[in-house]
N, C-alpha and C positions, 0 to 999 in steps of 0.2 A: 615211825607212827603213820597210820593211814588216815584217810579223810581227804577233803578237798586240797588243803595246803600240803599235807604230807605226801599225797600222791603226786602233786605238781613238783615238789622238791625231789622226790625219788626219780621221776622222769627226767628232770633236768640233770641230776647227777649221773644217771645211766647214760644219757645222751652224751655227756662229756667223758664217758669211759671210766667212771669212778665206781668201784665196788660198793654195793648197797645191801644192807641187811634191813629188811622191812619187818617191823614188829606188828603183828596183827592180833586182834582179840578173837576173831572168828576164823577157825581153820579153813572155812570155805573161801576166805579172801586170799589164801596162799597162791592159788593157781594164777590169779590175775598178775601178781607181782613176779611170780616165777616166769611167766611168759615174757615179761619185760626184761628178764635177766637178773633179777634181784634174788638174793638168798632171803629166806623168810624164817621167822621165829614166831611162835605163838606165846603170848603172855598177856594177862589182864593187868591193866594199870594199877589195880588195887592189890595185886600180888607182888609185894616188894621183892621177894626172893626170885620169882620167875622173871620179873622184869630186869633185875640186876644181872641175872645170867644171860638174858637176851642181849643186853647192852655190852657185856664184858668183852674186851678185846677190840672194840671199835675205836677209831681215832677221834670220833666226835659223834654226837647224837642230837637229834631234833626231837623235842618233846612238846606236848601241849596238854592242856587241861580241858577235857570235854565237858560241856555243860549239860546236865541232866535236868529236864523240867520237873522230874519227880524227886530229885535229890535236894536236900536242904543245905544249910550252911555247914553243918557238921560233916555231912557226906562229902562235899566238895573239898573241904579242908583235909579230911582224911585221905582223899585221893591225891591231893597235892603233896601231902606228907609222904605218901607211898612212892610217888614219882621221884621226889627229891631224895628220899632215902635210897632208892635203887640207883640213882645217879652216883651218890656218894659211895655206895657199896661196890659199884662196878669199877671204880677207879678211872673212869673216863676223864680225859683232860679238858675237853671243851664241850659245852652243851649249848645248843641254840633253842630258845623257847619262844613259842608264839604267844605274845602278850597283847596288850591293847593300850591305846591312848587312854590315859586315866589311871593306869596301874601304879602310878607314883603315889596315888592317894590310898590311904589304908581303909577308908570306909566312905559311906555316902554315895557310892557308885553302883549299887546293885550288885550283879554278878561279877563285875570287874574287880571287886575287892578280893575275890578268890584268886585272881591272877596276881594281884599284889602279894598275896600270901605265898603263892608258888615262887614268884621272883625272889622273895625274901628267903624262903627255904632253900632254893637252889644256890643262893649266894652263900649259904653256910656249908656247902658240901665240899669245898676245896677245889671244885672244877671252875674253870674260867667260864663265865656266863655271858652269852650274847642274847639279850632280851629284845625281841623284835616287836615293837608296838605299832599296831595298825589302826587306821581309822575304819570307817564302815567298809564291809565287804560288798563288792558289787553284786555278789550272788545272794545277798540278803533278800532280793526280790523273790526268791523261791518261797519264802515264808508267806507271802501275800498272793502268790500266783493263783491259788484256788479262788480267791475273791475276784481277781482280775479276769480269769477265764470263765468263771461261773456266773458272776453277777455284773461283770463289766465295771467293777468298782476298784479304785486304787486308794486304799486307806492310808492315811498319814497320822501318826500319833504326835500331834502337836497343834498349835494354833495357826500355823502357816505351812504351806507346801512350797514356799519360796525361799527357804533358808539354804544358802550354799554350804555344801558339805563335801569333804574329800571322800571319794569312793574308789576302792582299790580292788583289782581283780585278784583272785586267789592264785592264778598262774604267776602273777608278778611277785606275790608273797613267797610262793614256792621258789622262784628264782632267787629272791633275796636270801632265803634260807640256805639254798645250795651254795651260793657265792660266799656266804658267811662261814659255812662249814669248811669250805675249801681254803679260806684265808683266816684262820683263827687268830684272834688278837692276843697280845701278851697280858692284857688285863681285862677284867669284866667290863662290859659296855652295854648301853641302851641305844638301839637303833630306831629312830622314828621314821616310819614310811610316809611318804607324801605322794599324792597322786592327783588324777583329774578331779575337778570340782563340778558338782551338779546339784541342782535342787530336786526335790521329790517330784515337782511338776515337770522338770526336764525329763526325768526317768519315765514318767507316765506318758509324755508326748512321744518319746522314742519307742515305748511299748506299743502305742497306738499305730505307729508306722509299721512295725513288725507284724502286728496282728491284723492290721487292716480294718480296725473297728475303733469307735470312740470309747473312751473310758471316762468315768466320772471320778474326779479327784475329791475325796471326802476327808476333811480334817476332823480329827477326834480330839476335843479339848481334854484337859487333865482329868476332870471328874468322870469322864467316860472311859478312861484307859483300861482299868481293871475289868470293868463289865464287858468291854469289847473283847478282851483277851479270854475271859471266861466263856463267852459265847463261841469263841473260836476253838474251845476245847482245852485250853491251858489249865493246869492245876492252879488253884488260888495262890498258894505261897509263891510260885514262880511268877505269876502275873504281877504280884506286888514287887518282886525283885526287878522285873523289867520296867515297871513304873518308876522305881527308884533310879534306874539307869537313864530313862528318858528325862526324868527331873534333873539329873546331874547335867545332862547335855543341854537342856534348855536354860539351865542356870550358868552356862558357860564355864563349867569346871574343867573341861578337857583341853589341854594344851600340850604341844610338843615340847618335851623337856629332856630329850635324850642327849647323848654325847655326839651323835652324828645323824645325818639323814640319808635315806636311800630313796631315789626317785622311781616311781612306778608309772608306766606310760600307757598301758592298755586302756583303750576307750570302752565305755560301757555298752555301746551298741553291739560289739562283738560278744560280750558276755550275755546280754539279753537274748540275742539270737540263739546262743547255745542253750540257755536255760529254757527258752520256749520250745526249742526243738526236742530237748530231752523230755519235757513234760508231755508234749504231744505224742512222742514215741511211746511213752509209758501208757498213755491213755488208749492208744491203738492196740497195744498188746493186751 
């Protein structure tokens, strides 16, 4: 599968000389992976038959459930069922899934409950499942970069910008995926990723150094969450889903409960520089 983590995992495997089949939804993506040496297949995650055919014959597979701001609960569960069904139909022996801290909980976690559903469905396929649960992605700053670059504002959804949180680079998650695929376990497992700890104020300060300008850190209390997200253009149902996720985090529902841990080491400064450079490059074009 493609995307930030899927691309990182593919690069890591190709770097190690391992044959890779990249499953893409858009045929235009084939060229990028072909240049890197991967075989490509085109399949939509919602097409169980096509996805099963794309996975068939592989020693292992990496899957994830994309989140669609316009898709509701039924749509995400249907997509999860399609992915799990394809895994079962393909006969693959080992599947690695990108999950999240909090996916052990069946509900009360906003969109993370859909990952709980996918974990459960994959566990019924007969394949050995390695569920990789990550904390915050360092690249999540991409979602607020327009406010940072446009208004000089760093928004924080919470009462404080000084809560320490583990933040993990997708390149490290991709490495964890690759290493797990190359060393399949004998039984299903949950792997909790752990990484560097930062506060949102830390991130804002580091962004200031990269941008060479001051940023105003603005905390948004709970009553203003949905309104702020609607102002940013998110559909109302999805804004409420994210508010439920932030609620769960503020209520300390998320804890590492896996079978083992994998340590990620990339510092956030490197990630921030890359994100800013990419945004600047797009703006110039």
